[in-house]
C-alpha positions in Angstrom: 0.0 0.0 0.0 1.6 3.2 -1.1 -1.0 5.7 0.1 -4.1 5.2 2.3 -7.3 7.4 2.6 -5.7 9.3 5.5 -7.5 11.9 7.5 -9.8 14.0 5.2 -12.5 16.6 5.8 -15.1 18.3 3.6 -17.9 20.8 3.9 -21.5 19.5 3.7 -23.0 19.8 0.2 -19.6 20.2 -1.5 -17.6 17.6 -3.4 -14.9 15.5 -1.7 -12.8 12.5 -2.7 -10.9 9.7 -0.8 -8.0 8.1 -2.6 -5.7 5.2 -1.9 -2.8 3.8 -4.1 -1.1 0.4 -4.0 1.4 -1.4 -6.2 1.3 -5.0 -7.4 1.4 -7.4 -10.4 -1.1 -7.8 -11.8 -2.4 -4.2 -11.1 -4.6 -4.3 -8.0 -8.3 -3.4 -7.7 -9.8 -1.5 -4.8 -12.8 -1.8 -2.4 -13.8 0.6 0.4 -15.5 -0.5 3.6 -17.2 2.1 6.0 -17.2 1.8 9.8 -16.2 -1.9 9.8 -19.0 -3.0 7.5 -18.4 -6.3 5.8 -20.0 -5.1 2.5 -18.0 -2.7 0.4 -19.3 0.7 -0.5 -21.1 0.7 -3.9 -22.3 3.4 -6.2 -25.4 5.4 -5.1 -27.0 8.8 -5.6 -24.2 10.7 -4.0 -21.3 8.2 -4.0 -19.2 6.9 -6.9 -16.5 4.3 -6.5 -13.7 3.8 -9.1 -12.4 0.2 -8.2 -9.7 0.5 -10.9 -8.1 3.8 -9.6 -8.9 3.5 -5.9 -11.1 6.6 -5.7 -14.4 7.2 -3.9 -16.2 10.5 -4.8 -18.9 12.1 -2.7 -21.0 14.4 -4.9 -22.2 16.2 -2.8 -21.0 15.3 0.7 -23.7 14.5 3.3 -23.6 14.3 7.0 -24.1 10.5 6.9 -20.9 10.1 4.9 -18.8 10.9 7.9 -16.9 7.9 9.4 -13.9 5.5 9.1 -13.1 4.1 5.6 -10.8 1.1 5.0 -9.3 0.8 1.6 -8.5 -2.8 0.5 -6.2 -3.3 -2.5 -6.1 -6.8 -4.0 -5.0 -9.0 -6.9 -4.6 -12.7 -7.6 -1.5 -12.9 -5.4 -2.8 -11.1 -2.3 -4.2 -7.9 -0.7 -3.2 -4.9 1.4 -5.4 -2.4 3.3 -5.3 1.1 5.0 -7.9 2.9 7.1 -8.7 6.6 7.1 -11.3 9.0 8.5 -13.7 11.4 6.7 -14.9 14.4 8.8 -17.9 16.3 7.6 -17.9 20.1 8.4 -21.4 21.7 8.7 -22.0 25.4 8.2 -23.6 27.1 11.2 -27.4 27.5 11.2 -29.4 29.6 13.7 -32.2 27.4 14.9 -34.0 29.9 17.1 -33.6 33.6 18.0 -36.7 35.1 19.5 -37.6 38.8 20.0 -38.0 40.1 23.5 -40.2 42.8 25.0 -39.5 44.3 28.4 -40.2 47.5 30.4 -37.9 50.4 31.2 -35.7 49.5 34.2 -36.1 45.7 33.8 -33.8 43.3 32.1 -33.9 41.6 28.7 -32.1 38.4 27.3 -31.8 37.3 23.7 -31.0 33.6 23.3 -29.4 32.5 20.0 -29.6 28.7 19.4 -27.2 27.4 16.7 -26.0 24.1 15.2 -22.9 23.4 13.1 -19.7 21.3 13.0 -17.5 22.3 14.7 -19.5 24.3 17.2 -19.8 27.9 16.0 -18.3 30.9 17.7 -21.1 33.4 18.4 -21.1 37.2 18.7 -23.8 39.9 19.0 -23.9 43.4 17.5 -26.4 46.2 17.9 -27.6 47.3 14.4 -26.0 50.6 13.6 -23.2 50.1 16.2 -19.7 49.1 15.1 -18.8 47.4 18.4 -19.4 43.6 18.7 -20.3 41.8 22.0 -18.0 38.9 21.9 -18.5 35.5 23.4 -16.6 32.3 24.3 -17.3 29.2 26.2 -17.8 30.0 29.9 -16.5 33.5 29.2 -18.4 36.6 30.5 -18.1 39.8 28.5 -19.3 43.0 30.0 -19.4 46.6 29.1 -21.2 49.8 30.0 -20.5 49.2 33.7 -21.5 45.5 33.5 -25.0 46.3 32.1 -24.5 44.1 29.0 -23.1 40.5 29.3 -22.7 37.6 26.9 -22.7 34.0 28.1 -22.2 30.8 26.0 -23.3 27.3 26.7 -22.3 25.0 23.9 -24.5 25.9 20.9 -26.6 28.4 22.9 -25.4 32.0 23.5 -27.3 34.6 25.5 -27.1 38.4 25.3 -28.4 40.0 28.6 -29.1 43.7 29.1 -29.9 44.8 32.6 -31.6 48.0 33.7 -33.0 48.6 30.2 -33.7 52.1 28.9 -35.5 53.4 25.8 -32.2 53.6 23.8 -31.8 49.8 24.2 -34.8 49.3 21.9 -33.1 48.1 18.7 -32.3 45.1 16.5 -29.4 42.9 17.6 -27.6 40.6 15.2 -26.6 37.1 16.2 -23.6 36.0 14.1 -22.3 32.3 14.2 -19.0 31.4 12.6 -17.0 28.2 12.2 -14.6 26.6 9.7 -17.4 25.7 7.3 -19.0 29.2 7.0 -21.2 31.7 8.9 -24.8 32.6 9.5 -26.5 35.7 10.9 -30.0 36.6 12.1 -31.6 39.7 13.7 -33.5 39.7 16.9 -35.3 42.7 18.5 -35.4 44.0 22.0 -38.4 46.3 22.6 -38.3 48.4 25.7 -41.7 49.9 26.8 -41.7 53.2 28.6 -44.1 56.1 29.3 -44.1 59.1 27.0 -41.5 61.8 27.3 -40.3 64.7 25.1 -36.6 65.1 24.4 -36.9 68.1 22.0 -37.6 71.5 23.4 -40.1 73.3 21.2 -39.7 77.1 20.7 -42.6 79.5 20.8 -44.4 80.2 17.6 -45.2 83.8 16.5 -48.4 84.7 14.7 -50.7 87.6 13.9 -54.2 88.2 12.7 -54.9 86.6 9.4 -52.0 84.2 9.7 -52.0 80.4 10.1 -49.3 78.7 12.1 -48.4 75.2 13.2 -47.4 74.1 16.7 -45.8 70.7 16.8 -44.7 68.2 19.4 -42.7 65.0 19.0 -43.0 62.4 21.7 -41.1 59.3 22.5 -43.1 56.4 23.9 -43.6 52.7 23.7 -46.3 51.6 23.0 -47.6 54.3 20.7 -49.3 57.1 22.7 -52.5 59.0 22.3 -51.8 62.7 21.9 -54.2 65.5 22.9 -54.0 69.3 22.8 -55.1 71.8 25.5 -55.0 75.6 25.8 -53.8 77.0 29.1 -55.2 75.0 32.0 -58.4 74.3 30.1 -59.7 70.8 30.7 -61.4 70.7 27.4 -59.5 69.0 24.6 -59.0 71.0 21.5 -61.1 69.7 18.6 -61.2 70.6 14.9 -63.1 73.8 14.2 -62.7 77.0 12.2 -59.8 78.0 14.4 -58.0 74.7 15.1 -57.1 71.6 13.2 -55.2 68.7 14.6 -53.0 66.5 12.4 -52.0 63.2 14.2 -48.9 61.3 13.0 -46.9 58.4 14.4 -45.6 59.6 17.8 -46.1 63.3 16.8 -48.9 65.8 16.4 -49.4 69.2 14.7 -51.9 71.8 15.9 -52.7 74.2 13.2 -54.0 77.6 14.4 -55.7 80.2 12.3 -55.6 83.6 14.1 -58.7 85.6 13.2 -59.4 89.2 14.0 -62.2 88.2 16.4 -60.0 85.6 18.2 -56.8 87.7 18.8 -57.8 88.8 22.3 -57.8 85.2 23.7 -56.0 82.9 21.2 -52.4 83.9 22.1 -50.9 82.1 25.1 -49.6 78.7 26.3 -50.6 75.4 24.8 -50.1 71.9 26.2 -49.3 68.7 24.3 -50.3 65.7 26.4 -49.3 62.1 25.4 -50.6 59.0 27.2 -50.0 55.2 27.0 -50.4 52.2 29.2 -47.3 53.1 31.3 -48.1 56.7 32.0 -48.2 60.1 30.4 -46.0 63.1 29.6 -46.6 66.7 28.5 -44.9 69.6 26.8 -45.9 73.3 26.9 -45.3 75.8 24.2 -46.6 79.3 23.4 -48.4 81.1 20.6 -47.0 84.6 20.8 -48.3 87.7 19.0 -45.8 88.9 16.4 -45.3 92.7 15.8 -43.4 94.9 13.5 -39.6 95.1 14.1 -37.8 97.8 16.2 -35.7 100.4 14.5 -32.4 99.3 13.0 -29.5 99.5 15.4 -27.2 101.4 13.1 -26.8 102.7 9.5 -23.4 103.4 8.1 -22.2 104.7 4.7 -19.7 102.2 3.2 -19.1 104.1 -0.1 -20.0 107.6 -1.2 -19.8 109.4 -4.5 -21.5 112.5 -5.9 -24.6 110.6 -7.0 -24.5 107.2 -5.2 -24.4 105.9 -1.6 -23.8 102.4 -0.5 -25.3 101.7 3.0 -24.8 98.9 5.5 -27.6 98.4 8.0 -27.3 96.5 11.2 -30.6 94.8 12.0 -32.7 95.7 15.1 -32.3 93.8 18.3 -35.9 92.8 18.3 -37.3 91.6 14.9 -40.9 91.3 16.3 -40.7 87.5 16.2 -40.6 87.2 12.4 -37.6 87.4 10.2 -36.8 90.8 8.6 -37.0 90.6 4.8 -36.2 94.2 3.8 -35.8 97.9 4.6 -37.7 101.0 3.6 -35.6 104.1 3.0 -37.2 107.6 2.6 -35.5 110.9 1.6 -37.1 114.0 0.1 -40.3 112.6 -1.5 -38.7 109.3 -2.5 -39.7 106.0 -0.9 -37.7 102.9 -1.8 -38.2 99.3 -0.5 -35.1 97.0 -0.6 -35.8 93.3 -0.4 -32.9 91.4 1.1 -32.3 87.9 2.3 -30.3 86.0 4.9 -26.8 85.2 3.8 -24.2 83.1 5.5 -20.9 84.9 5.7 -17.8 84.9 8.0 -18.3 87.0 11.1 -15.3 89.1 10.0 -17.0 90.1 6.8 -20.4 90.8 8.4 -18.7 92.8 11.2 -17.0 94.9 8.6 -20.3 95.3 6.7 -22.1 96.8 9.6 -19.2 99.1 10.5 -17.5 97.4 13.4 -14.0 98.7 13.9 -11.4 96.9 11.8 -9.4 95.6 14.8 -12.3 93.4 15.7 -12.8 91.1 12.7 -9.2 89.9 12.7 -10.1 87.6 15.6 -13.5 86.4 14.4 -13.5 82.9 12.9 -17.1 81.7 13.4 -19.9 82.0 10.8 -23.5 82.9 11.3 -26.6 84.2 9.5 -27.0 87.9 9.3 -28.2 90.7 7.0 -25.0 91.8 5.3 -26.1 92.7 1.7 -25.2 96.3 0.8 -28.0 98.7 -0.1 -27.2 101.2 -2.9 -29.0 104.5 -3.4 -28.5 106.0 -6.9 -29.4 109.2 -8.9 -28.6 111.5 -6.0 -27.6 115.1 -6.4 -24.0 116.1 -5.9 -23.0 118.4 -3.0 -26.4 117.9 -1.4 -27.2 117.1 2.3 -29.9 114.4 2.6 -31.8 113.2 5.7 -32.6 109.5 5.4 -35.2 107.6 7.3 -34.8 103.9 7.5 -37.4 101.3 8.6 -37.0 97.5 9.0 -39.8 95.4 7.5 -41.1 91.9 8.3 -44.3 90.1 7.4 -46.3 91.9 10.1 -45.4 95.4 8.9 -43.0 98.3 8.9 -41.1 99.0 12.1 -39.9 102.1 13.8 -37.5 104.4 12.0 -33.9 105.5 12.4 -32.7 108.7 10.8 -29.2 109.9 9.7 -27.9 112.6 7.4 -25.2 112.6 4.8 -23.8 115.1 2.3 -22.9 113.8 -1.1 -19.6 114.6 -2.7 -18.8 117.3 -5.3 -18.7 116.6 -9.0 -15.3 115.1 -9.8 -13.4 113.1 -12.3 -14.3 109.4 -12.5 -13.0 107.0 -9.9 -10.3 104.5 -10.8 -11.5 101.7 -13.0 -11.4 98.2 -11.3 -10.2 95.6 -13.9 -11.7 92.2 -13.4 -10.3 90.3 -16.4 -8.6 86.9 -15.9 -4.9 87.6 -16.2 -4.4 84.5 -18.3 -5.7 85.1 -21.9 -7.6 82.4 -23.8 -6.4 83.4 -27.3 -2.9 84.0 -28.7 -3.6 87.3 -30.6 -6.3 89.1 -28.7 -7.3 89.8 -25.1 -10.6 91.1 -23.6 -10.2 93.7 -20.9 -13.2 93.7 -18.5 -14.0 96.1 -15.7 -16.6 96.6 -13.0 -19.4 99.1 -13.4 -17.5 102.4 -13.0 -18.2 105.1 -10.4 -18.7 108.0 -12.7 -17.9 110.9 -10.4 -21.4 112.4 -10.8 -21.4 112.9 -14.6 -21.8 110.5 -17.5 -18.6 108.9 -18.8 -17.9 110.2 -22.3 -14.7 108.3 -23.2 -12.4 105.5 -22.2 -8.6 105.6 -22.7 -7.1 102.1 -23.0 -3.4 101.7 -23.1 -1.4 98.5 -23.4 2.3 97.5 -23.9 4.3 94.3 -24.0 6.3 93.6 -20.9 8.4 91.0 -19.2 7.3 89.4 -15.9 10.3 88.8 -13.7 10.0 86.6 -10.6 11.6 87.9 -7.4 11.1 84.7 -5.4 8.0 82.9 -4.1 4.8 84.3 -5.6 6.2 87.8 -6.0 7.2 89.3 -9.4 7.9 92.6 -11.1 6.9 93.7 -14.6 9.5 95.3 -16.9 8.2 97.1 -20.0 9.5 96.1 -23.4 7.9 98.7 -25.6 6.0 102.0 -25.4 2.3 102.3 -24.6 -0.2 101.8 -27.4 -3.2 104.1 -26.9 -6.8 103.6 -27.8 -9.6 106.2 -27.3 -13.1 104.7 -27.3 -16.3 106.8 -27.0 -18.8 105.5 -24.5 -22.5 105.0 -25.2 -24.7 106.4 -22.5 -27.5 104.0 -23.4 -25.3 100.9 -23.3 -22.2 101.8 -21.2 -19.0 99.9 -21.9 -17.8 97.3 -19.5 -15.1 95.6 -21.7 -12.8 96.2 -24.7 -11.1 93.8 -27.0 -7.4 94.3 -27.7 -6.3 92.8 -31.0 -3.0 92.2 -32.9 -1.1 91.0 -29.8 1.9 88.7 -29.7 1.3 85.1 -28.6 2.8 83.8 -25.4 3.5 87.3 -24.2 2.8 89.4 -21.1 1.0 92.8 -21.5 0.3 95.6 -19.2 -3.1 97.2 -19.6 -4.3 100.5 -18.2 -7.9 101.8 -18.4 -9.0 105.4 -17.6 -12.5 106.9 -17.7 -13.2 110.4 -18.7 -16.2 112.7 -18.0 -16.7 116.4 -18.6 -14.6 117.3 -15.6 -11.6 115.3 -16.8 -10.0 111.9 -16.8 -9.7 109.7 -13.7 -6.6 107.8 -12.6 -5.7 104.6 -14.3 -5.7 101.1 -13.1 -2.9 98.9 -14.4 -3.3 95.1 -14.8 -1.0 92.7 -16.4 -2.1 89.7 -18.5 -0.5 86.9 -20.4 -1.6 85.8 -23.9 -2.1 82.2 -24.8 0.6 80.5 -27.0 0.4 79.7 -30.6 0.0 76.1 -29.7 -3.6 76.8 -28.9 -4.4 77.3 -32.6 -2.4 74.2 -33.5 -4.4 72.2 -30.9 -7.7 73.6 -32.3 -6.7 72.5 -35.9 -5.7 69.0 -34.7 -9.0 68.7 -32.8 -10.9 69.8 -35.9 -9.1 67.3 -38.1 -9.8 64.5 -35.7 -13.5 65.5 -35.6 -13.6 65.5 -39.4 -12.1 62.0 -39.6 -14.7 60.7 -37.0 -17.5 62.2 -39.1 -16.1 60.8 -42.3 -15.8 57.3 -40.8 -19.3 57.6 -39.4 -20.8 58.7 -42.7 -18.9 55.9 -44.5 -20.5 53.2 -42.2 -24.0 54.8 -42.3 -24.3 56.0 -45.9 -21.6 53.9 -47.7 -20.0 57.2 -48.6 -17.7 59.3 -46.5 -17.5 63.1 -46.6 -14.3 63.1 -48.7 -15.9 60.7 -51.3 -19.0 62.8 -51.5 -16.9 66.0 -52.3 -14.8 64.0 -54.9 -18.0 62.7 -56.6 -19.6 66.2 -56.8 -16.4 67.7 -58.4 -16.2 64.9 -61.0 -19.9 65.1 -61.9 -19.6 68.9 -62.4 -16.6 68.4 -64.7 -18.3 65.6 -66.7 -21.5 67.7 -67.0 -19.6 70.7 -68.2 -17.9 68.6 -70.9 -21.2 67.2 -72.1 -22.7 70.7 -72.2 -19.8 72.0 -74.3 -20.2 69.2 -76.8 -24.0 69.6 -77.0 -23.6 73.4 -77.4 -21.1 72.8 -80.3 -23.4 70.3 -82.0 -26.4 72.7 -81.6 -24.5 75.6 -83.0 -23.4 73.5 -86.0 -26.9 72.4 -86.5 -28.3 75.9 -86.4 -25.6 77.2 -88.7 -26.1 74.4 -91.1 -29.9 74.8 -91.2 -29.5 78.6 -91.8 -27.2 78.0 -94.8 -29.6 75.4 -96.2 -32.5 77.8 -95.8 -30.6 80.5 -97.8 -29.7 77.9 -100.5 -33.3 76.8 -100.6 -34.5 80.3 -101.1 -32.0 80.9 -103.9 -33.1 77.7 -105.7 -36.7 78.7 -105.3 -36.0 82.1 -106.9 -34.1 80.4 -109.7 -36.9 77.9 -110.4 -39.5 80.7 -110.4 -37.4 82.7 -112.8 -37.0 79.7 -115.2 -40.7 79.1 -115.0 -41.6 82.6 -115.9 -39.2 82.6 -118.9 -40.8 79.4 -120.2 -44.2 80.9 -119.9 -43.2 84.0 -121.7 -41.8 81.9 -124.7 -45.1 80.0 -125.0 -47.7 81.7 -127.4 -51.0 82.6 -125.7 -53.9 80.2 -126.2 -56.8 81.7 -128.2 -60.1 81.9 -126.5 -62.7 79.3 -127.6 -65.3 80.2 -130.2 -68.8 80.1 -128.8 -72.1 79.8 -130.6 -74.3 82.8 -130.7 -76.9 80.9 -128.7 -74.4 80.1 -125.9 -74.0 82.5 -123.0 -70.9 84.6 -122.9 -69.4 83.7 -119.5 -66.6 85.5 -117.7 -63.2 85.0 -119.1 -61.0 82.3 -117.4 -58.3 83.7 -115.1 -54.9 84.1 -116.8 -51.9 82.3 -115.4 -53.9 79.8 -113.2 -52.0 76.9 -114.5 -48.8 78.8 -114.0 -49.5 79.3 -110.3 -50.3 75.6 -109.9 -47.1 74.6 -111.5 -45.1 76.9 -109.3 -46.7 75.5 -106.1 -46.0 71.9 -107.2 -42.4 72.8 -108.1 -41.9 74.4 -104.6 -43.2 71.3 -102.8 -40.8 69.0 -104.8 -37.8 71.3 -103.9 -38.7 71.4 -100.2 -39.1 67.6 -100.1 -35.7 67.1 -101.7 -34.0 69.5 -99.2 -35.6 67.7 -96.3 -34.3 64.3 -97.6 -30.8 65.8 -97.9 -30.9 67.2 -94.3 -32.2 64.1 -92.5 -28.9 62.1 -92.6 -27.0 65.1 -91.2 -29.4 65.6 -88.4 -29.3 61.9 -87.5 -25.5 62.0 -87.5 -25.4 65.0 -85.0 -27.9 63.3 -82.7 -25.8 60.1 -82.7 -22.7 62.1 -81.9 -24.4 63.8 -78.9 -25.7 60.4 -77.6 -22.2 59.0 -77.8 -20.8 62.0 -75.8 -23.5 61.7 -73.2 -22.9 57.9 -72.8 -19.1 58.2 -72.4 -17.8 57.4 -68.9 -16.8 60.5 -66.9 -13.2 60.5 -65.7 -12.0 62.9 -63.0 -8.4 64.2 -63.1 -7.1 64.1 -59.5 -4.9 67.1 -60.2 -7.9 69.4 -60.4 -9.1 68.6 -56.9 -7.4 70.7 -54.2 
């Protein structure tokens, strides 16, 4: 016996083989005997025995196949045997894992019953929690101060939670693992407790004509019944013209419509009462009358020009219970409403917006919601003192005012232009200079002066650099349009891959403002090269697509059209030549025909003149004397007959020529058209 079955193992429902090998002459045959049975193993539904090779296959392996197997090798001379063992591994299976319901403060135990070979290792995990509660034989695992323990007894493991609370209500996963695989199943612990509220509800503001919702969210198990009460009133609120109750799972909304006739009593405290079998809980909240906001705390002028003011308004301390959505500003006889929204900005920005000293915002790092959008007043008069009245507005109405005065500046030259162009140009030969809407100095801008020059940008270390001019300024003067004021200008004829300095000045009737210099870099010539390459690739893709779809690519279609035009032109030339020849030939023939006719007529007249006249017939006296016969009647008939003969002869002579011309034209039209490649560019 060279090799026996040995110690083998396999997983249930998978394929496993036992093999033994022996030497002998003649070659031995093999039999397998299980657990000392006298009868050898034979083929069955899941077992196949190869007696020549000494192999027994289990397809698939079953639990009953586990045991000791003796392999006997024999021939005519003798036999040899060897015994091995087959161990069947069984994946874990959870037989029972029941849900548990308990009350707050009591205990709860989940039992997980499993089977498998070998015995599975079991762990528990709360769904949504990454930490596992491990187990081991006769090992106690505890956490949270010993409140949660895991005990194992063979194939049964228990998760026990003592002093349960509402947060223990959850699904818990029992996971069993052994060498053959794993299994998992969820069980639920439900902790019952009386209602309570863990979210504090804020007061709700309302006013006559407005509808508002008061909500409460309750935690309770089992599901509670929720009722609403006003003040200490013992009567439950029911649906009517003022109230409407919307019940949802463990929450409730009380919708309140404030009518003019109800405003004297409807505001105040409301109670949400929740009740279940274990007790009750309540939460109080208020319905408060909203009012118009107080006056703004402060108004500051951020920017001032002869005709424009930019204001920053700090909201009032009391907004009346409703968010402020805008401000009303009055001066002279002008009333303007500004609608603004809440914007989230760094505290430093908003502090600066409302005029807080600059040494404050350097230390502010938090963010919050505040009104920080600037308010711009335009079309003011220069050198004029205004008294402004500012009101805050909310949905309830317009609040109390705050007043301040300010004197606008004198008429002056335009303020410096603020250039906002991207310093990196998109194109190699032109650059678009953009600037912000200019501050005009109180008068219309009539002209822009735009200067530019090529320069060299020299790095001085880090992100710092200096610009060294390489040529003189090139100057452009552009008239502005008062109806559509300029906000950009396109510089053309620039050098690719170069740096330029640009300066823009605005001019009004007072004079020109100071310039703002900005440097920018043109794109390189490679941009155009890349564009051309992309276009060619696109053309090839379209050509291939057309070839597959229409059996004719774009290039072939162009070639065919050129060839057809050339062939058509050749045919037209031949046809025109033939037509001209035909026309000329027919014209000559008509002239010859006319000449012949004249000659025939002349000959006929000469013959008639040489013939003596026929005497008139002699009549009897009794016969009537009729009118004399017309002279030359026979001559006219002879002439007509002669003309018809001449025309017929000419027609017979012309027909062969006409047929020849038509055949020539047909031959030209039927000739194949050839296209000279040299004419296609």
